[in-house]
VOBA-1610 file (N, C-alpha, C; in pm, whole numbers, padded with zeros to 5 digits, always signed):
BEGIN
Unk+06436+07253-02525Unk+06447+07357-02628Unk+06516+07302-02753Unk+06461+07333-02865Unk+06522+07291-02990Unk+06610+07402-03043Unk+06713+07362-03113Unk+06800+07461-03179Unk+06757+07473-03322Unk+06751+07595-03370Unk+06708+07618-03508Unk+06803+07551-03605Unk+06749+07500-03718Unk+06836+07442-03821Unk+06931+07546-03875Unk+07040+07497-03932Unk+07144+07588-03983Unk+07086+07687-04084Unk+06990+07644-04169Unk+06932+07731-04269Unk+06871+07854-04204Unk+06795+07833-04093Unk+06728+07947-04031Unk+06828+08038-03959Unk+06933+07979-03900Unk+07034+08059-03833Unk+07100+08153-03935Unk+07128+08100-04055Unk+07186+08182-04161Unk+07087+08284-04212Unk+06961+08239-04224Unk+06858+08326-04279Unk+06831+08447-04195Unk+06828+08429-04064Unk+06793+08538-03975Unk+06905+08571-03878Unk+07029+08575-03928Unk+07142+08610-03847Unk+07141+08756-03812Unk+07215+08791-03708Unk+07222+08931-03668Unk+07287+09017-03778Unk+07370+08956-03858Unk+07436+09032-03965Unk+07335+09081-04068Unk+07220+09014-04076Unk+07118+09054-04171Unk+07036+09172-04121Unk+07060+09216-03999Unk+06991+09333-03950Unk+06887+09306-03846Unk+06850+09177-03826Unk+06751+09142-03724Unk+06799+09022-03647Unk+06765+09015-03521Unk+06800+08900-03437Unk+06671+08839-03386Unk+06656+08709-03407Unk+06536+08640-03366Unk+06571+08531-03267Unk+06471+08493-03193Unk+06489+08385-03095Unk+06530+08257-03168Unk+06620+08183-03106Unk+06663+08057-03165Unk+06593+07938-03099Unk+06475+07965-03040Unk+06394+07860-02983Unk+06277+07831-03077Unk+06266+07708-03121Unk+06163+07675-03217Unk+06026+07683-03151Unk+05925+07728-03222Unk+05791+07739-03165Unk+05731+07600-03138Unk+05640+07597-03049Unk+05569+07473-03019Unk+05422+07493-03043Unk+05357+07390-03089Unk+05214+07398-03116Unk+05160+07257-03115Unk+05033+07243-03087Unk+04970+07112-03087Unk+04840+07125-03165Unk+04817+07045-03264Unk+04915+06949-03319Unk+05023+07017-03403Unk+05137+06953-03414Unk+05249+07010-03486Unk+05237+06978-03638Unk+05143+07044-03701Unk+05123+07026-03844Unk+05164+07156-03915Unk+05203+07146-04042Unk+05240+07269-04115Unk+05128+07374-04112Unk+05004+07329-04126Unk+04892+07423-04130Unk+04881+07501-03997Unk+04908+07436-03885Unk+04898+07503-03756Unk+04997+07618-03749Unk+05120+07592-03788Unk+05223+07695-03783Unk+05198+07805-03887Unk+05150+07766-04004Unk+05122+07866-04108Unk+05013+07963-04060Unk+04907+07908-04003Unk+04798+07992-03953Unk+04849+08086-03843Unk+04933+08034-03752Unk+04987+08117-03647Unk+05077+08226-03702Unk+05150+08193-03808Unk+05235+08293-03871Unk+05152+08406-03933Unk+05044+08370-03999Unk+04956+08470-04059Unk+04893+08559-03952Unk+04853+08498-03842Unk+04794+08575-03732Unk+04895+08675-03678Unk+05019+08630-03656Unk+05123+08719-03605Unk+05152+08832-03703Unk+05150+08801-03832Unk+05173+08906-03933Unk+05061+09009-03926Unk+04937+08963-03909Unk+04824+09054-03899Unk+04842+09150-03783Unk+04904+09103-03677Unk+04932+09185-03559Unk+05063+09261-03570Unk+05126+09255-03690Unk+05252+09323-03719Unk+05366+09276-03627Unk+05354+09154-03578Unk+05460+09094-03497Unk+05540+09002-03590Unk+05630+09064-03664Unk+05698+08991-03772Unk+05799+08889-03718Unk+05859+08919-03602Unk+05952+08824-03543Unk+05880+08696-03507Unk+05761+08708-03447Unk+05683+08590-03413Unk+05634+08518-03539Unk+05597+08597-03639Unk+05550+08536-03766Unk+05661+08454-03827Unk+05783+08502-03823Unk+05897+08428-03876Unk+05923+08304-03792Unk+05912+08317-03661Unk+05935+08203-03572Unk+05833+08093-03600Unk+05707+08131-03615Unk+05605+08032-03647Unk+05630+07968-03784Unk+05682+08047-03876Unk+05714+07992-04008Unk+05825+07887-03999Unk+05914+07905-03901Unk+06015+07803-03878Unk+05953+07670-03842Unk+05850+07678-03759Unk+05776+07557-03724Unk+05712+07493-03845Unk+05661+07575-03936Unk+05605+07523-04062Unk+05708+07444-04136Unk+05829+07499-04146Unk+05939+07431-04217Unk+05974+07300-04148Unk+05990+07305-04013Unk+06030+07186-03938Unk+05924+07077-03942Unk+05798+07117-03958Unk+05691+07019-03963Unk+05673+06958-04102Unk+05761+06995-04192Unk+05755+06938-04326Unk+05685+07024-04429Unk+05671+07155-04399Unk+05606+07244-04494Unk+05683+07257-04624Unk+05613+07297-04727Unk+05672+07308-04861Unk+05787+07408-04863Unk+05905+07369-04917Unk+06021+07462-04917Unk+05997+07590-04996Unk+05928+07579-05111Unk+05901+07699-05187Unk+05817+07796-05108Unk+05709+07746-05048Unk+05621+07834-04970Unk+05692+07892-04849Unk+05778+07812-04789Unk+05856+07863-04675Unk+05944+07981-04719Unk+06018+07963-04826Unk+06108+08070-04870Unk+06032+08191-04921Unk+05923+08168-04991Unk+05844+08281-05040Unk+05791+08365-04924Unk+05733+08296-04826Unk+05674+08369-04712Unk+05785+08431-04626Unk+05896+08362-04610Unk+06007+08421-04535Unk+06056+08548-04601Unk+06061+08548-04734Unk+06099+08669-04805Unk+06002+08783-04779Unk+05874+08753-04781Unk+05772+08853-04757Unk+05783+08911-04615Unk+05799+08822-04515Unk+05804+08868-04377Unk+05932+08951-04350Unk+06042+08908-04408Unk+06165+08988-04395Unk+06150+09125-04461Unk+06081+09126-04575Unk+06055+09253-04643Unk+05973+09345-04554Unk+05869+09292-04491Unk+05786+09373-04403Unk+05865+09423-04283Unk+05963+09345-04239Unk+06047+09383-04125Unk+06165+09469-04167Unk+06169+09508-04295Unk+06277+09592-04350Unk+06413+09524-04344Unk+06412+09392-04343Unk+06538+09315-04348Unk+06557+09274-04494Unk+06602+09371-04574Unk+06600+09352-04718Unk+06703+09250-04769Unk+06814+09238-04699Unk+06913+09138-04742Unk+06855+08998-04734Unk+06799+08962-04619Unk+06743+08829-04604Unk+06619+08812-04689Unk+06543+08918-04709Unk+06429+08909-04799Unk+06473+08871-04939Unk+06577+08937-04987Unk+06631+08906-05118Unk+06682+08764-05128Unk+06751+08719-05023Unk+06803+08582-05021Unk+06690+08480-05031Unk+06583+08501-04955Unk+06472+08406-04953Unk+06395+08409-05086Unk+06375+08526-05141Unk+06307+08535-05269Unk+06390+08468-05380Unk+06520+08486-05374Unk+06607+08420-05473Unk+06600+08267-05463Unk+06593+08220-05339Unk+06582+08076-05321Unk+06447+08024-05371Unk+06340+08100-05342Unk+06209+08062-05395Unk+06209+08059-05547Unk+06273+08158-05609Unk+06281+08163-05754Unk+06362+08045-05807Unk+06465+08003-05734Unk+06544+07888-05779Unk+06459+07761-05773Unk+06375+07749-05670Unk+06294+07629-05653Unk+06182+07622-05758Unk+06128+07740-05797Unk+06020+07743-05895Unk+06053+07849-05999Unk+06133+07816-06099Unk+06182+07915-06197Unk+06073+07985-06277Unk+05955+07924-06287Unk+05847+07986-06365Unk+05756+08073-06280Unk+05784+08081-06150Unk+05695+08154-06060Unk+05721+08306-06069Unk+05614+08383-06077Unk+05624+08527-06084Unk+05640+08590-05947Unk+05575+08533-05847Unk+05569+08598-05714Unk+05704+08627-05654Unk+05799+08532-05653Unk+05929+08569-05594Unk+06003+08676-05673Unk+05981+08681-05804Unk+06046+08784-05887Unk+05989+08921-05853Unk+05857+08927-05830Unk+05796+09051-05788Unk+05842+09089-05649Unk+05866+08988-05566Unk+05923+09016-05433Unk+06060+09081-05443Unk+06143+09032-05534Unk+06273+09091-05555Unk+06262+09234-05607Unk+06160+09259-05689Unk+06134+09395-05738Unk+06095+09487-05621Unk+06012+09436-05531Unk+05975+09515-05411Unk+06098+09550-05329Unk+06184+09453-05310Unk+06305+09475-05231Unk+06394+09580-05298Unk+06412+09568-05430Unk+06497+09664-05502Unk+06439+09805-05495Unk+06307+09815-05504Unk+06244+09947-05494Unk+06255+10005-05353Unk+06244+09919-05252Unk+06258+09966-05115Unk+06399+10017-05091Unk+06495+09957-05156Unk+06635+10002-05143Unk+06668+10119-05236Unk+06574+10152-05326Unk+06598+10255-05426Unk+06724+10226-05505Unk+06743+10099-05539Unk+06860+10054-05613Unk+06822+10040-05761Unk+06859+10139-05840Unk+06818+10143-05981Unk+06868+10022-06059Unk+06990+09978-06031Unk+07044+09862-06102Unk+06965+09737-06071Unk+06932+09717-05943Unk+06856+09598-05906Unk+06711+09607-05953Unk+06656+09728-05955Unk+06520+09743-06009Unk+06517+09699-06156Unk+06615+09746-06233Unk+06622+09709-06375Unk+06632+09558-06391Unk+06720+09496-06312Unk+06738+09352-06320Unk+06609+09279-06285Unk+06541+09326-06180Unk+06418+09263-06139Unk+06308+09277-06243Unk+06297+09397-06300Unk+06200+09419-06406Unk+06225+09323-06522Unk+06350+09313-06565Unk+06385+09226-06677Unk+06355+09079-06643Unk+06379+09040-06518Unk+06354+08902-06478Unk+06204+08870-06482Unk+06123+08961-06436Unk+05977+08940-06442Unk+05930+08931-06586Unk+05975+09024-06669Unk+05927+09031-06806Unk+05975+08913-06892Unk+06083+08851-06851Unk+06126+08729-06924Unk+06023+08618-06904Unk+05961+08614-06789Unk+05863+08510-06759Unk+05723+08555-06799Unk+05692+08681-06775Unk+05560+08734-06805Unk+05576+08868-06877Unk+05584+08866-07011Unk+05620+08987-07087Unk+05522+09102-07074Unk+05399+09076-07029Unk+05303+09187-07020Unk+05267+09218-06874Unk+05353+09178-06781Unk+05324+09200-06640Unk+05310+09349-06611Unk+05198+09386-06555Unk+05168+09528-06529Unk+05266+09591-06431Unk+05288+09525-06319Unk+05374+09582-06214Unk+05515+09606-06267Unk+05569+09511-06338Unk+05706+09525-06390Unk+05712+09633-06497Unk+05609+09640-06584Unk+05609+09741-06688Unk+05607+09882-06626Unk+05524+09901-06526Unk+05514+10032-06462Unk+05643+10065-06385Unk+05704+09967-06324Unk+05830+09989-06255Unk+05939+10027-06354Unk+05941+09960-06468Unk+06039+09995-06571Unk+06017+10135-06625Unk+05890+10171-06643Unk+05858+10305-06690Unk+05905+10411-06592Unk+05875+10390-06465Unk+05914+10487-06361Unk+06065+10499-06355Unk+06134+10387-06364Unk+06279+10388-06358Unk+06337+10471-06473Unk+06288+10449-06593Unk+06341+10521-06709Unk+06302+10668-06704Unk+06183+10698-06656Unk+06142+10838-06646Unk+06231+10913-06547Unk+06258+10854-06434Unk+06344+10920-06335Unk+06485+10943-06390Unk+06530+10853-06478Unk+06661+10868-06541Unk+06656+10962-06661Unk+06538+11021-06686Unk+06515+11112-06798Unk+06537+11045-06933Unk+06514+10914-06937Unk+06516+10840-07063Unk+06371+10833-07112Unk+06322+10945-07165Unk+06179+10958-07192Unk+06132+10870-07309Unk+06217+10844-07402Unk+06178+10753-07512Unk+06151+10613-07457Unk+06237+10567-07367Unk+06219+10436-07307Unk+06098+10432-07216Unk+06080+10537-07134Unk+05964+10538-07045Unk+05833+10540-07126Unk+05832+10613-07238Unk+05715+10616-07323Unk+05683+10478-07376Unk+05785+10404-07414Unk+05765+10268-07466Unk+05699+10180-07359Unk+05745+10189-07237Unk+05686+10110-07129Unk+05540+10151-07106Unk+05516+10282-07093Unk+05381+10327-07066Unk+05285+10287-07178Unk+05330+10292-07302Unk+05242+10254-07413Unk+05212+10105-07414Unk+05307+10023-07371Unk+05277+09881-07360Unk+05170+09856-07255Unk+05177+09928-07144Unk+05074+09915-07041Unk+04939+09959-07098Unk+04937+10074-07165Unk+04811+10127-07218Unk+04751+10038-07327Unk+04835+09961-07395Unk+04784+09868-07496Unk+04688+09768-07433Unk+04723+09722-07311Unk+04640+09622-07243Unk+04544+09686-07142Unk+04581+09804-07091Unk+04499+09870-06988Unk+04479+10017-07031Unk+04401+10039-07136Unk+04384+10174-07186Unk+04314+10269-07090Unk+04254+10213-06984Unk+04186+10293-06884Unk+04276+10329-06765Unk+04403+10291-06769Unk+04493+10316-06657Unk+04541+10460-06657Unk+04497+10539-06561Unk+04528+10679-06560Unk+04673+10707-06526Unk+04734+10622-06442Unk+04874+10642-06408Unk+04963+10625-06533Unk+04929+10525-06614Unk+05008+10502-06737Unk+04980+10615-06838Unk+04856+10664-06842Unk+04826+10774-06933Unk+04900+10901-06892Unk+04906+10926-06762Unk+04983+11042-06713Unk+05131+11027-06749Unk+05183+10907-06729Unk+05323+10882-06764Unk+05350+10903-06912Unk+05256+10857-06997Unk+05270+10879-07140Unk+05272+11028-07171Unk+05180+11102-07108Unk+05169+11247-07133Unk+05300+11319-07098Unk+05354+11287-06981Unk+05478+11354-06939Unk+05596+11312-07027Unk+05598+11185-07063Unk+05706+11138-07150Unk+05702+11208-07285Unk+05582+11225-07337Unk+05564+11298-07464Unk+05606+11443-07449Unk+05563+11505-07342Unk+05596+11646-07320Unk+05748+11668-07318Unk+05818+11580-07245Unk+05963+11596-07231Unk+06038+11561-07360Unk+05969+11504-07455Unk+06030+11480-07587Unk+05988+11588-07688Unk+05919+11691-07640Unk+05879+11800-07728Unk+05754+11775-07806Unk+05678+11671-07773Unk+05556+11639-07847Unk+05436+11698-07772Unk+05431+11831-07771Unk+05333+11902-07688Unk+05189+11874-07729Unk+05162+11860-07857Unk+05026+11837-07901Unk+04970+11704-07848Unk+05052+11599-07861Unk+05011+11468-07811Unk+04997+11469-07659Unk+05089+11537-07594Unk+05083+11546-07448Unk+04956+11619-07406Unk+04922+11727-07478Unk+04800+11803-07448Unk+04677+11714-07453Unk+04668+11631-07554Unk+04553+11542-07569Unk+04541+11450-07449Unk+04653+11394-07403Unk+04652+11305-07287Unk+04610+11379-07161Unk+04668+11497-07139Unk+04634+11572-07021Unk+04485+11611-07018Unk+04432+11642-07137Unk+04289+11676-07144Unk+04202+11557-07108Unk+04241+11438-07151Unk+04167+11318-07115Unk+04171+11297-06965Unk+04288+11313-06905Unk+04301+11297-06759Unk+04210+11392-06686Unk+04208+11518-06727Unk+04127+11619-06659Unk+03978+11599-06683Unk+03945+11540-06797Unk+03801+11512-06823Unk+03747+11405-06730Unk+03835+11319-06682Unk+03797+11211-06591Unk+03808+11258-06446Unk+03919+11329-06417Unk+03944+11373-06280Unk+04008+11512-06285Unk+03930+11616-06263Unk+03982+11753-06270Unk+04094+11780-06168Unk+04103+11694-06067Unk+04205+11712-05963Unk+04321+11613-05976Unk+04330+11548-06094Unk+04437+11448-06110Unk+04572+11516-06087Unk+04659+11455-06003Unk+04786+11520-05966Unk+04868+11571-06086Unk+04894+11700-06090Unk+04982+11766-06185Unk+04932+11767-06329Unk+04811+11716-06351Unk+04760+11715-06488Unk+04733+11857-06537Unk+04678+11944-06451Unk+04654+12081-06492Unk+04786+12153-06522Unk+04885+12130-06438Unk+05016+12192-06463Unk+05076+12138-06592Unk+05060+12008-06615Unk+05111+11951-06739Unk+05043+12009-06863Unk+04912+12030-06852Unk+04840+12087-06966Unk+04888+12230-06993Unk+04908+12305-06884Unk+04958+12443-06903Unk+05097+12444-06967Unk+05183+12352-06923Unk+05316+12342-06983Unk+05306+12307-07131Unk+05225+12207-07161Unk+05215+12160-07299Unk+05156+12268-07390Unk+05072+12352-07334Unk+05011+12459-07414Unk+05092+12588-07409Unk+05208+12581-07345Unk+05299+12695-07345Unk+05257+12810-07256Unk+05175+12780-07153Unk+05128+12885-07066Unk+05228+12918-06954Unk+05330+12831-06938Unk+05434+12855-06840Unk+05562+12792-06890Unk+05675+12840-06846Unk+05803+12786-06890Unk+05863+12692-06785Unk+05789+12667-06675Unk+05841+12578-06573Unk+05860+12437-06629Unk+05952+12365-06572Unk+05979+12227-06615Unk+05961+12134-06496Unk+05907+12017-06522Unk+05894+11913-06418Unk+05972+11792-06464Unk+06047+11731-06372Unk+06121+11610-06407Unk+06094+11499-06308Unk+06004+11521-06212Unk+05977+11417-06115Unk+05895+11305-06178Unk+05877+11200-06097Unk+05802+11086-06143Unk+05658+11129-06170Unk+05602+11092-06285Unk+05464+11132-06318Unk+05363+11066-06224
//
C-alpha cells in the first residue's frame, strides 16, 4: 500500500469536510491518461471519492499540476467540499494566472456558499482577465440587484446586452433594474419585448403591469 503524498493528505483532510481513502489507486498501465479516464468515469457515476482517488494516481504518474488542481477543484465542488475546492482552484490560478477556468471555479464556489463578498471578488478577478466574460457579468448583475444597487446592476446587464442583445435573462434584468429606478417607460418596452418572444416568460407580465401602474406591488427578488 502506498501512502498519499502530503499534498493530497492536506487537500482532502477530514477538516475539509470529507474523508478519503489514503490508499493510492492502482492501474495498469500506470499512465496519467489511464487514471484521468478512470476519474472521469467515476465522476459520471457520481462517485466523487473514487474520482478524486483516481486523480491522485494521475498526479503520482506525472500528470500536469495545473490540470490536477483544476480537476480536483471541480470534483471537490461537486462533492460540496467548498473549502478544498477553493484551495485547489486558487492553486490552479497561481499556476496559470491567465486562465479563466479556475477563476470561474472560484465564482461557482462563492455562489454555492452564497458569500456576497467572495462573489464580488471572484467576479472582479474574472473580469480583470476577461472584461466581457458573460458568466462573470451576469453574476455581478445578480449580486448588485439582490443588494438593491439597481444602477450598478443595470450597468452589468447593459454590458451583457451590448454583446448578447438576444439574451432574455439580461433583458429581464435590465427591465427590472429600470423599473426599480423609476424608469417605467423604458422598463415597459423591455417587458413588452420579452412577452413578444415568450408570453410565459417568468414575471414579465407582472413586471409589465407594475411598469404600467396597474398594481402597486413591488418585487425585489432576483430577476
